Each structure stands twice: as structure tokens, then as C-alpha cells.
C-alpha atoms as one frame of an Amber mdcrd trajectory, in Angstrom:
protein
  24.300   4.794   6.980  21.005   4.134   8.582  18.453   4.325   6.125  14.481
   5.380   6.831  11.739   3.858   5.334   8.160   5.098   6.087   5.349   2.426
   5.308   2.045   3.561   5.626  -0.833   0.816   6.921   1.071  -0.836   8.659
  -1.171  -1.747  10.992  -1.921  -5.479   9.325  -1.794  -7.318   6.132   0.227
  -6.166   3.281   1.657  -2.861   4.867   2.853  -5.101   8.285   4.399  -8.017
   6.202   5.688  -5.086   4.369   7.243  -3.222   7.200   8.552  -6.244   9.031
  10.360  -7.285   5.598  11.882  -4.081   5.196  13.653  -3.946   8.819  15.870
  -6.498   6.883  16.895  -3.761   4.801  16.355  -0.357   6.750  17.841   0.225
   9.969  14.427   2.543  10.624  10.971   2.133   9.683   8.358   4.692  10.476
   4.889   2.710  11.191   1.872   5.095  10.505  -1.841   4.187  10.134  -4.864
   4.669  12.302  -4.831   2.161  14.860  -2.103   2.545  17.604  -2.392  -1.119
  19.269  -1.598  -2.752  16.062   1.167  -0.445  14.883   2.720  -1.340  18.274
   2.233  -4.938  17.451   4.249  -4.630  14.297   7.074  -2.433  15.630   7.381
  -4.994  18.434   8.098  -7.730  15.711  10.371  -5.118  13.991  12.325  -4.341
  17.268  13.165  -8.307  17.567  15.199  -7.859  14.529  17.185  -5.171  15.886
  15.948  -2.264  13.660  14.315   0.440  14.984  10.706   1.363  14.979   8.713
   4.821  15.057   5.156   4.515  15.725   3.411   7.238  14.343  -0.856   7.160
  14.717  -2.300   8.941  11.782  -5.290   9.292   9.685  -3.658  10.339   6.033
  -7.352  11.638   5.289  -6.838  15.052   7.208  -4.596  17.036   5.384  -1.639
  17.943   7.822  -1.216  14.433   8.569   1.121  13.954   5.968   3.326  17.086
   7.320   3.034  15.626  10.659   4.488  12.684   9.792   7.305  13.401   7.761
   8.377  16.373  10.331   8.353  13.548  13.089  10.376  11.220  10.891  12.850
  13.990  10.293  12.962  14.678  13.787  13.524  10.842  15.133  15.680   9.865
  12.030  16.916  12.900  10.232  16.430  11.221   7.098  13.846   9.313   4.361
  14.789   6.989   2.006  11.632   5.638   0.921   8.141   5.972   1.079   5.449
   3.158   0.544   2.127   4.169   0.216   0.168   0.922   1.310  -2.579   2.616
   3.309  -6.148   2.779   2.164  -9.299   0.827   2.473 -11.739   1.870  -0.542
 -15.614   0.537  -0.084 -16.493  -2.678  -2.297 -19.861  -1.442  -2.996 -21.648
  -1.333  -6.244 -21.683   1.659  -8.923 -25.194   2.584  -8.632 -25.038   2.181
  -4.631 -21.774   4.378  -3.850 -22.542   7.378  -2.147 -20.568  10.882  -2.939
 -19.493  10.847   0.999 -18.107   7.186   0.468 -16.518   7.746  -2.594 -14.771
  10.864  -1.485 -13.391   9.170   1.670 -12.075   6.364  -0.294  -9.988   8.527
  -2.415  -8.927  10.678   0.499  -7.398   8.045   2.143  -5.905   5.864  -0.844
  -4.977   8.534  -3.539  -4.680  11.927  -1.735  -3.099  10.536   1.400  -0.269
   8.878  -0.501  -0.140  11.929  -3.182   0.087  14.470   0.224   2.315  12.093
   2.055   4.784  11.819  -1.126   4.963  15.458  -1.656   5.812  16.239   1.798
   8.639  13.614   1.916  10.083  14.724  -1.712  12.545  17.082  -0.403  14.077
  14.971   1.445  13.906  11.995  -0.822  15.611  14.196  -2.829  18.523  14.491
  -0.620  18.871  10.697  -0.270  18.256   9.555  -3.981  15.207   7.617  -2.323
  12.487   5.516  -3.510   8.644   5.671  -3.670   6.217   3.041  -3.978   2.275
   3.492  -4.585  -0.037   0.573  -3.830  -2.905   0.410  -6.387  -4.368  -3.215
  -7.272  -5.031  -5.186 -10.299  -8.826  -4.100 -10.807  -6.805  -0.558 -11.846
  -6.921  -3.073 -15.433 -10.172  -4.795 -15.160 -13.038  -2.284 -13.577 -16.290
  -3.983 -12.911 -19.453  -2.485 -11.417 -19.451  -4.143  -7.972 -15.808  -2.502
  -7.480 -16.193   0.776  -9.182 -14.632   2.900  -6.655 -11.622   0.341  -6.058
 -11.040  -0.034  -9.276 -11.393   3.918 -10.295  -9.314   5.121  -7.343  -6.719
   2.293  -8.046  -6.333   3.389 -12.209  -5.972   6.745 -10.548  -2.869   5.952
  -8.049  -1.372   4.251 -11.299  -1.490   7.181 -13.152  -0.185   9.531 -10.135
   2.616   7.294  -9.723   3.533   7.560 -13.408   3.332  11.567 -13.086   5.545
  11.580 -10.121   7.863   8.873 -11.757   8.577  11.465 -14.573   9.481  14.237
 -12.157  11.382  11.528 -10.131  13.906  11.140 -13.152  14.141  15.066 -12.883
  14.728  15.105  -9.360  16.798  11.667  -9.026  13.877   9.585  -7.118  12.665
   6.391  -8.022   8.619   6.077  -8.274   6.780   2.459  -9.186   3.566   1.016
  -8.507   2.435  -2.200  -7.748  -1.114  -3.901  -8.335  -1.657  -6.806  -6.082
  -4.374  -9.487  -6.529  -6.665 -11.129  -4.339  -4.440 -11.166  -1.334  -5.829
 -13.247   2.144  -5.211 -10.334   4.279  -7.803  -9.433   7.310  -9.449  -6.837
   4.542 -10.348 -10.065   2.677 -11.230 -12.411   5.234 -13.809  -9.748   6.579
 -15.088  -9.299   3.284 -15.683 -12.891   2.358 -17.791 -13.242   5.876 -19.772
 -10.656   5.187 -20.551 -11.968   1.210 -20.514 -15.299   1.995 -23.191 -14.461
   4.838 -25.657 -12.043   2.107 -25.129 -15.293   0.136 -26.090 -17.912   2.223
 -22.398 -19.415   2.001 -20.004 -20.671   4.306 -16.662 -18.384   4.283 -14.705
 -21.714   3.138 -17.362 -21.646  -0.257 -17.014 -18.467  -0.855 -13.306 -18.218
  -0.819 -13.207 -21.469  -3.348 -16.092 -19.748  -5.485 -14.178 -16.610  -5.785
 -10.849 -18.896  -6.750 -12.739 -20.532  -9.263 -14.304 -17.333 -10.378 -10.928
 -15.770 -10.757  -9.300 -18.827 -12.425  -6.402 -18.753 -10.108  -4.531 -21.593
  -8.193  -4.721 -19.752  -4.513  -4.916 -16.543  -3.086  -1.899 -14.639  -2.250
   0.073 -13.799   1.019   0.812 -10.452   2.128   4.399 -11.405   2.801   4.957
 -12.134  -1.288   3.867  -8.738  -1.890   6.207  -7.517   0.697   8.902  -9.452
  -0.904   8.258  -7.449  -4.488   8.139  -4.118  -2.231  11.426  -5.146  -0.922
  13.220  -6.055  -4.198  11.673  -2.641  -5.716  13.825  -0.724  -2.702  16.759
  -2.766  -3.593  19.803  -1.570  -5.231  19.155  -4.052  -7.984  16.130  -2.401
  -9.120  17.219   1.040  -8.957  16.723   1.233 -12.840  13.172   0.263 -12.682
  11.129   3.544 -12.469   7.860   4.528 -13.917   6.257   0.674 -14.010   3.410
  -0.390 -12.583   3.887  -3.930 -11.516   1.208  -6.558 -11.304   1.221  -9.257
  -8.882  -2.021 -11.246  -8.758  -1.334 -14.970  -9.356  -2.521 -14.433 -13.161
  -5.993 -13.404 -12.166  -5.913 -10.688 -15.072  -6.197 -12.590 -18.196  -5.647
  -9.579 -20.546  -1.962  -8.369 -21.952
């Protein structure tokens, strides 16, 4: 049985690391993101493992993108066993500075893009008794004004995943959400560079300050989140559904 997993946001960071890790457990990996060159680099790494990689450049903010991704996946591999929704860069802008366009753009990519893809893949997941993962973030559990859109959209994703999981119990589909904390991805490096420049610091000083403020030992690595994703899609975790699992090095201090 050649199992197939769709991974969005697979061009870099957690998405690329997850796609590469899942190549150990799935024979076919479908790579979805907007940047084709970076997707191809992920595909090359996956190909070296012996798994098959299908590169599908797509902007999931577009309403018809999800249907196209599912159609091309079925055309190439004939089945869908897992959908891992990771794509979505939400602007880290203060609550009072966010425009309606920025709010809507963030929601279209991370929330509605994942919602549409999951719905389009759902009939095929029912056939395989497959799994879905939504990627949120630990800001969903500790909203702050400087990260208002990130926190709000992440909280909505947790609720959306829970809704899908209830339907999944009926349809035989496992659904969970993952809430990563401060992972040292390309996106975070870019944020730290901009933040440090605006605050007259070096990037290394900014990294240290954020660690001290968060009261954690270190930043996470994309590969650590990828291992959690792989476990959630493994047979050992099949009874785990409807859960929101936080992995953040202890940044969130509440129960």
C-alpha cells in the first residue's frame, strides 16, 4: 500500500522539515507552497530517500487552489492518507496598526486555505481512514496586542480543527491541531532581523532578549515539530483525535 500525504507550506521551515520526515512513513509526498524553486529543493531531498515527491506550486488563498491540489494528487497517486496544513504567514503587526486587508490576507492563507483543502480532500480521506493536522501556534493560548492577528487566527484554527475532528469521529478520519512555539525557522530569522534593526540591536541580541522574555532555554527546531507531526500520523497515535497539542519549550506558563 503506497500511502500519500499532502503537506502545505513545504517550501521551508516546519513544512519542509515535515515533508522530509514523512518520507520515511509515506511513499508519496505532495508538496504545496507558492515558491516552486524551494519546493523543488524539498522534493530533491525526498527523492534521495526513495519516496516519490509531487511538486504543486499553489497559492491556497485562491478559492480554486485546494480543488486543483486534490485533483492532481488523485490523478498522480490515486489516494490521500494524510493532509498536513502548515502553510500560512500571518503578519506580526500590532492590533491598532493592522489593516482590514492584512487581517483578511492572513485568514485566507492560514485558516481558509486549510479549511478548503481539508474539505476537498475529505471524501478521499474517508476512503483511506486517513488523518488531518492543522498547524496553529501557541499564541492562540496567550494573545497579545503585538501579535493580534496571529493569535486570533491561530485560535480560530484550533476551533476549526476541533469541529473537523467531531465530524471525523463519524467518518473515520483523525483530526488534530499542533501549536508550535518559537521555532527558529526562516520566518523567525527574518522577523528577528527586522525587529533588531528597528530596536538598535544585533540579531543575536534580539534572539537572547526574546529567550529571556519567554523564560525558555532555547528556540525549537523545525525537525522537532516534524517528529511530532510524524507521530500524530503514525498507527500508535490513531486513537488521539480532537487534541490541540502545544510544543513550545514551556513558553506558555498557564495550564
